[in-house]
Each structure stands twice: as C-alpha cells, then as structure tokens.
PLY file of the C-alpha trace (Angstrom):
ply
format ascii 1.0
element vertex 327
property float x
property float y
property float z
element edge 326
property int vertex1
property int vertex2
end_header
19.40 -15.09 -29.93
19.59 -18.44 -30.51
19.82 -19.22 -34.65
17.95 -22.81 -36.00
19.78 -25.77 -36.34
19.43 -26.86 -39.96
20.05 -30.47 -39.16
17.27 -30.53 -36.29
14.95 -28.51 -38.89
15.23 -30.67 -41.62
14.95 -33.56 -39.46
11.89 -32.45 -38.04
10.79 -31.77 -41.33
11.06 -35.32 -42.35
8.57 -36.24 -40.07
6.47 -33.02 -40.67
6.58 -34.25 -44.14
4.58 -37.36 -43.60
1.80 -35.27 -42.47
-0.17 -35.77 -45.94
0.09 -37.04 -49.27
-0.74 -35.27 -52.38
-1.76 -32.26 -53.41
-4.61 -29.99 -51.87
-5.34 -26.53 -51.09
-3.00 -23.56 -52.30
-2.59 -21.50 -49.91
-5.09 -18.72 -51.45
-7.62 -21.24 -51.13
-8.12 -22.92 -54.04
-9.11 -26.35 -54.14
-6.90 -29.03 -56.31
-7.51 -32.29 -54.88
-8.94 -33.03 -51.65
-6.61 -34.01 -48.80
-6.28 -37.86 -48.82
-8.38 -39.14 -45.74
-6.40 -40.16 -42.84
-3.84 -38.70 -44.11
-2.43 -36.32 -41.52
0.09 -38.25 -39.38
-0.41 -38.61 -35.28
3.07 -38.79 -33.42
3.38 -39.33 -29.04
2.50 -36.29 -27.30
5.75 -36.24 -25.19
6.23 -38.28 -22.22
1.83 -38.63 -21.68
2.07 -41.13 -24.90
-1.20 -40.38 -25.79
-1.18 -40.97 -29.73
-2.18 -36.95 -31.23
-2.46 -35.30 -34.99
0.36 -32.76 -35.79
-2.22 -30.26 -36.54
-4.48 -29.50 -34.26
-7.70 -27.37 -34.07
-8.41 -24.41 -31.79
-11.65 -23.96 -31.26
-11.89 -20.25 -29.99
-13.83 -18.89 -33.68
-16.37 -21.45 -32.49
-18.13 -18.68 -30.40
-18.90 -16.80 -33.45
-22.42 -15.92 -33.64
-22.13 -16.77 -37.02
-21.25 -20.85 -36.52
-23.56 -23.22 -35.54
-23.35 -26.09 -33.40
-24.02 -28.41 -37.10
-20.99 -26.16 -38.16
-19.21 -27.13 -35.46
-20.15 -30.86 -36.32
-19.43 -30.97 -39.84
-15.74 -28.95 -38.69
-14.52 -31.27 -36.15
-15.99 -34.78 -38.85
-14.17 -33.61 -41.19
-11.39 -33.22 -38.81
-11.43 -36.92 -38.28
-11.72 -37.38 -41.77
-8.07 -36.42 -42.08
-6.67 -38.06 -38.90
-6.96 -34.63 -37.13
-7.45 -34.92 -33.59
-6.31 -32.73 -31.40
-9.85 -29.91 -30.36
-8.07 -27.21 -28.01
-11.06 -25.38 -26.43
-11.51 -23.22 -23.45
-14.51 -21.77 -20.85
-13.06 -18.33 -22.06
-13.94 -19.31 -25.61
-17.20 -18.39 -25.16
-20.27 -20.82 -26.60
-17.43 -22.90 -28.13
-17.65 -25.75 -25.56
-21.27 -25.66 -26.03
-21.50 -25.77 -29.26
-19.07 -28.56 -29.50
-20.82 -30.71 -27.12
-23.39 -32.54 -29.07
-20.49 -33.76 -32.12
-18.41 -34.97 -28.66
-21.01 -37.47 -27.20
-20.70 -39.30 -30.59
-16.88 -39.32 -30.96
-15.53 -38.75 -27.99
-13.14 -42.34 -28.25
-11.89 -40.50 -31.35
-10.35 -37.18 -30.23
-7.85 -35.80 -28.13
-10.15 -32.88 -26.22
-8.05 -30.38 -24.46
-9.84 -27.28 -22.16
-8.29 -25.11 -19.42
-9.11 -23.80 -16.07
-8.79 -20.09 -15.70
-8.58 -20.36 -11.79
-5.55 -20.57 -9.91
-8.00 -22.04 -6.48
-9.28 -25.61 -5.99
-12.47 -24.75 -5.27
-12.44 -22.41 -8.85
-10.88 -25.07 -10.67
-12.86 -27.84 -9.93
-16.39 -25.62 -10.46
-14.74 -24.82 -14.25
-14.05 -28.40 -14.89
-17.24 -29.66 -13.93
-18.63 -26.90 -16.09
-16.44 -27.81 -19.39
-18.03 -31.64 -18.44
-21.41 -30.63 -18.70
-21.00 -28.01 -21.67
-19.24 -30.92 -23.73
-21.17 -33.70 -22.88
-17.78 -35.92 -21.69
-16.89 -37.41 -18.37
-13.59 -36.76 -19.01
-10.63 -34.52 -20.34
-8.02 -35.26 -21.77
-5.96 -32.47 -21.23
-6.33 -29.65 -19.00
-4.62 -26.54 -19.37
-3.98 -23.71 -16.24
-4.72 -20.97 -18.69
-2.58 -17.88 -19.46
-0.19 -19.07 -16.98
2.53 -16.03 -17.30
-0.47 -13.97 -15.59
1.07 -13.70 -12.55
-2.12 -11.37 -11.38
-4.02 -14.82 -11.59
-1.14 -17.70 -11.52
1.39 -15.93 -9.53
1.21 -17.76 -5.93
3.48 -20.61 -6.29
2.11 -21.96 -2.90
-1.21 -21.80 -3.71
-1.26 -22.84 -7.21
0.53 -26.04 -6.72
-0.61 -26.76 -3.16
-3.44 -28.91 -2.12
-5.84 -25.90 -2.19
-4.85 -24.18 -5.73
-5.34 -25.32 -9.15
-2.65 -27.98 -8.88
-4.51 -29.91 -6.06
-8.15 -30.06 -8.22
-6.20 -30.90 -11.06
-4.15 -33.66 -9.22
-7.26 -34.99 -7.57
-9.23 -34.72 -11.06
-6.22 -37.12 -12.77
-6.65 -39.79 -9.76
-10.44 -39.75 -10.66
-9.62 -40.23 -14.13
-11.68 -37.07 -15.17
-8.49 -35.48 -16.55
-5.69 -37.53 -18.11
-2.99 -35.03 -18.06
-2.08 -31.91 -16.92
-0.70 -28.74 -18.56
-0.17 -25.17 -18.88
-0.63 -22.62 -21.51
0.37 -18.90 -22.48
1.82 -16.53 -23.94
3.57 -14.20 -22.47
6.66 -14.33 -19.59
8.08 -17.33 -20.53
10.30 -17.63 -17.96
6.97 -18.08 -15.10
6.55 -21.78 -17.17
10.14 -22.73 -15.31
7.96 -23.33 -12.22
5.52 -25.54 -13.60
8.28 -27.66 -15.81
10.01 -28.08 -12.67
7.06 -29.10 -10.51
7.71 -32.26 -12.31
3.36 -32.61 -12.44
2.71 -30.48 -15.90
2.64 -33.47 -18.71
2.45 -30.48 -21.85
2.91 -26.66 -22.19
1.28 -24.92 -25.29
3.02 -21.21 -25.99
2.89 -18.79 -28.52
5.23 -19.84 -31.01
6.29 -18.14 -34.47
9.08 -16.72 -36.25
8.26 -13.39 -35.29
7.72 -12.84 -31.51
10.69 -15.49 -31.21
12.69 -12.58 -31.34
10.97 -11.65 -28.15
9.39 -13.37 -26.43
11.31 -16.04 -27.45
9.72 -19.68 -26.13
11.53 -21.43 -28.27
15.14 -20.95 -26.24
13.81 -19.55 -22.68
10.88 -22.34 -22.00
10.84 -25.78 -24.82
14.58 -26.52 -24.73
14.06 -27.01 -20.80
10.99 -28.56 -21.51
12.60 -31.30 -23.91
15.02 -32.41 -21.17
11.69 -33.55 -19.59
9.71 -34.82 -22.05
6.93 -32.55 -22.12
4.58 -32.64 -24.68
5.10 -29.06 -26.80
2.28 -27.59 -28.24
2.77 -23.68 -30.49
0.24 -21.83 -30.56
-0.10 -18.39 -32.24
1.54 -20.17 -35.10
-0.65 -17.76 -37.18
-0.77 -15.01 -34.90
0.52 -11.68 -35.92
0.67 -7.96 -35.89
-2.48 -7.26 -38.40
-6.00 -7.07 -36.10
-8.84 -8.17 -37.18
-11.93 -10.06 -35.71
-11.21 -12.38 -33.03
-7.47 -11.47 -32.96
-4.18 -10.92 -34.59
-3.66 -12.75 -37.92
-0.46 -13.10 -40.18
-1.18 -11.44 -43.57
-1.70 -14.19 -46.08
1.74 -13.42 -47.78
3.31 -15.13 -44.32
0.93 -18.33 -44.27
2.89 -21.17 -45.28
6.07 -19.30 -43.76
4.89 -19.72 -40.84
3.28 -23.05 -40.93
7.31 -24.19 -42.51
8.67 -22.40 -39.51
6.38 -24.03 -36.53
7.44 -27.51 -38.15
11.39 -27.21 -38.05
11.11 -26.39 -34.34
12.61 -29.29 -32.35
10.40 -31.40 -29.78
7.31 -29.87 -31.59
4.17 -32.27 -31.05
1.27 -30.44 -32.12
0.45 -26.93 -34.30
-2.64 -25.79 -32.89
-4.22 -23.19 -35.80
-7.93 -21.26 -34.61
-9.88 -23.09 -37.37
-13.37 -21.54 -38.17
-15.12 -23.99 -40.81
-14.16 -27.28 -43.02
-12.63 -25.07 -45.56
-10.20 -22.96 -43.14
-9.11 -26.68 -41.84
-8.54 -27.84 -45.37
-6.21 -24.73 -45.91
-4.09 -25.39 -43.28
-3.88 -29.52 -44.01
-3.19 -28.78 -47.57
-0.18 -26.04 -46.51
1.10 -28.86 -44.31
1.20 -31.15 -46.97
3.34 -28.95 -49.30
5.43 -26.93 -46.81
9.40 -27.94 -46.99
12.34 -27.31 -44.80
14.45 -23.97 -45.12
17.53 -23.94 -47.49
20.06 -22.14 -45.28
19.96 -19.01 -47.44
16.03 -19.17 -45.91
16.48 -19.96 -42.69
19.33 -16.60 -43.09
15.92 -14.78 -44.18
13.14 -15.52 -42.19
14.97 -14.52 -39.06
16.12 -11.10 -40.66
12.25 -10.81 -41.72
10.99 -11.85 -38.54
13.82 -9.84 -36.52
12.80 -6.52 -38.77
8.31 -7.41 -38.34
9.10 -7.31 -34.84
10.31 -4.12 -34.50
6.86 -2.43 -35.71
4.54 -1.32 -32.55
2.41 -3.62 -33.15
4.12 -6.76 -32.68
6.80 -5.19 -29.98
4.50 -6.58 -27.29
1.94 -8.63 -29.37
0.97 -10.69 -26.61
1.72 -8.39 -23.49
3.97 -8.13 -21.28
6.49 -9.34 -19.60
8.56 -10.82 -22.75
11.02 -12.15 -20.40
0 1
1 2
2 3
3 4
4 5
5 6
6 7
7 8
8 9
9 10
10 11
11 12
12 13
13 14
14 15
15 16
16 17
17 18
18 19
19 20
20 21
21 22
22 23
23 24
24 25
25 26
26 27
27 28
28 29
29 30
30 31
31 32
32 33
33 34
34 35
35 36
36 37
37 38
38 39
39 40
40 41
41 42
42 43
43 44
44 45
45 46
46 47
47 48
48 49
49 50
50 51
51 52
52 53
53 54
54 55
55 56
56 57
57 58
58 59
59 60
60 61
61 62
62 63
63 64
64 65
65 66
66 67
67 68
68 69
69 70
70 71
71 72
72 73
73 74
74 75
75 76
76 77
77 78
78 79
79 80
80 81
81 82
82 83
83 84
84 85
85 86
86 87
87 88
88 89
89 90
90 91
91 92
92 93
93 94
94 95
95 96
96 97
97 98
98 99
99 100
100 101
101 102
102 103
103 104
104 105
105 106
106 107
107 108
108 109
109 110
110 111
111 112
112 113
113 114
114 115
115 116
116 117
117 118
118 119
119 120
120 121
121 122
122 123
123 124
124 125
125 126
126 127
127 128
128 129
129 130
130 131
131 132
132 133
133 134
134 135
135 136
136 137
137 138
138 139
139 140
140 141
141 142
142 143
143 144
144 145
145 146
146 147
147 148
148 149
149 150
150 151
151 152
152 153
153 154
154 155
155 156
156 157
157 158
158 159
159 160
160 161
161 162
162 163
163 164
164 165
165 166
166 167
167 168
168 169
169 170
170 171
171 172
172 173
173 174
174 175
175 176
176 177
177 178
178 179
179 180
180 181
181 182
182 183
183 184
184 185
185 186
186 187
187 188
188 189
189 190
190 191
191 192
192 193
193 194
194 195
195 196
196 197
197 198
198 199
199 200
200 201
201 202
202 203
203 204
204 205
205 206
206 207
207 208
208 209
209 210
210 211
211 212
212 213
213 214
214 215
215 216
216 217
217 218
218 219
219 220
220 221
221 222
222 223
223 224
224 225
225 226
226 227
227 228
228 229
229 230
230 231
231 232
232 233
233 234
234 235
235 236
236 237
237 238
238 239
239 240
240 241
241 242
242 243
243 244
244 245
245 246
246 247
247 248
248 249
249 250
250 251
251 252
252 253
253 254
254 255
255 256
256 257
257 258
258 259
259 260
260 261
261 262
262 263
263 264
264 265
265 266
266 267
267 268
268 269
269 270
270 271
271 272
272 273
273 274
274 275
275 276
276 277
277 278
278 279
279 280
280 281
281 282
282 283
283 284
284 285
285 286
286 287
287 288
288 289
289 290
290 291
291 292
292 293
293 294
294 295
295 296
296 297
297 298
298 299
299 300
300 301
301 302
302 303
303 304
304 305
305 306
306 307
307 308
308 309
309 310
310 311
311 312
312 313
313 314
314 315
315 316
316 317
317 318
318 319
319 320
320 321
321 322
322 323
323 324
324 325
325 326
C-alpha cells in the first residue's frame, strides 16, 4: 500500500484549513461558538469549472420517517448560511428528493444539486431523470451519477452503458438539452471498474468510498483517483465516516474516530468535496466545526493512522464492508 505523501497532505490541509474560522462545536456535539456565516470554502470541482463547497450534505437520512420537509428546509438553509452548497441525493434515498423539493424550488440558484440514475438503459435513465426533476421541483440538475457503478450486474455491459441506447446516451442527450450539466459515476466497490468511466472522457466527476480503514481494502485513493487526477476529474469522497459498527441507516465510525476520519479525507490529493450523511442542523454544524479545527497529521500520526486503519480493516465487519469485489 502506498503511504500518504506528507507534503501533499499538508498542502491539502492549507487549502482545507480555510474552510472555517473560529471555534464551533466540539466532536462530542458540545456547543462553543457557532460557525461563522459563509465561512466554508468553495473550490472548483475538477475540470467542470463549477464552484462547490468542500463539505457536502449526503441526503439519504432525509428519508427517515422522523425527518419532515420543514426539517430538511432548515438544514439546507443553515447549510447555505455556512457556505455549503453541495447537496447529494438519489432516487434510492426514498422520500429524500420529495422532501427536498419545496426548499430546492426556492434556493435553486444557490445550490449545486446532485442526484443519480440507477438504470443502465436509455429509457430507464430518462425516466429516472424526469422523476427526480419533478420531485426536486427543478428544471435542471448540476450533476447526475451512474449510481453504484461498480455493480457489474447493472453496469457491466459497456457497449450498452456507453452506447446511444444506454445510460450515457441519455445523459449525453440531457446534457445537450441543458437538463444535466455534468456526468458522474459513484460507487463503493469494484474500484477498477471505474477505469472505464474515466477513460470514456465523458465522465466529469467520481464519488467513491474513501476513509482511513477501507484505504487498506478497496483503496480507491490509489487504484482510481490517481488515474482520475491525470484527467482533472472532480473527486468527491463518500463514506468518510462509514465504518464497521452497523447502526440504523448504515455504517458509522465510532465517535473516537470522527475527527480522525475528517483529517484523513481532507489530506487526500485532489479531493474537492467530502460528502457526509447529515440528518439535521446539529449534525451539519458538528461536521462543519470539526473541519474547522482539523490539522495536518504529523509524521507520527500518519504512521499511527495507517497502523490503526490496517488493524481495523482486518476485522470481520470491515473486510468487505461495502460488498465485493475489492479489486
């Protein structure tokens, strides 16, 4: 496994350190000073030229029964106050898109709106796009990912996927019509499958599962992202806090690893956005405040985080945390 380049890590943290100023919430959720309005840094998303926030909201938790459209609106409005404009959702997230719609309608020009298509066919992708547009109450989408692109059961037929009768055919057409601005591929398994997306020259952004544990198994950082950087693709991290302890709604890092997980993600060369699943304003402010105070790893800390990640990756819960294959 390649070590993290400490020089690159520190350069990335100089960039990340400007996200927010002052004290905010501690990792335990304790409130100190509130994050400053508009304090989160925006960067250019790879070759797209779009300006996006370094922190993105993963909207899957908006699907929960206890989360109302009003709750979603409060979270999105607070995010915009903090400078967070990157919203990542999907049809697979149940009612999330529908709950977001009333707020998106009012703030559409202020957000970078991301959704996904779960279908490899032309007809299925267009159907998915139209449903998302209706639920989100918008006439265009900033970025649409081919969802879980590592799943060969769905995306394994390259001739179909990238041909005129496949998902890429629909996305190309939607892009020409102004319905979709950029095309992406997301996924958390089968890293080498993403080489096909990169080499197509038509995929603008990748979103992959990266954290200091699965670096030792899936390792998108080196298997995929090093190649993507040469093409100047936008790079988005998901599963930043994803981990071994299964809770309602998925895997979560234990609290003791919360800040360490952010420090690792923000050290990654070329990272544009770290997407974190958030349910409410308190979780949003906790994530933003954590990013505010993270510092670069010292050489000793880099060594320790690599050792700890390797140790955790060997446990049964983590060996295939996001499914197979790992290659």
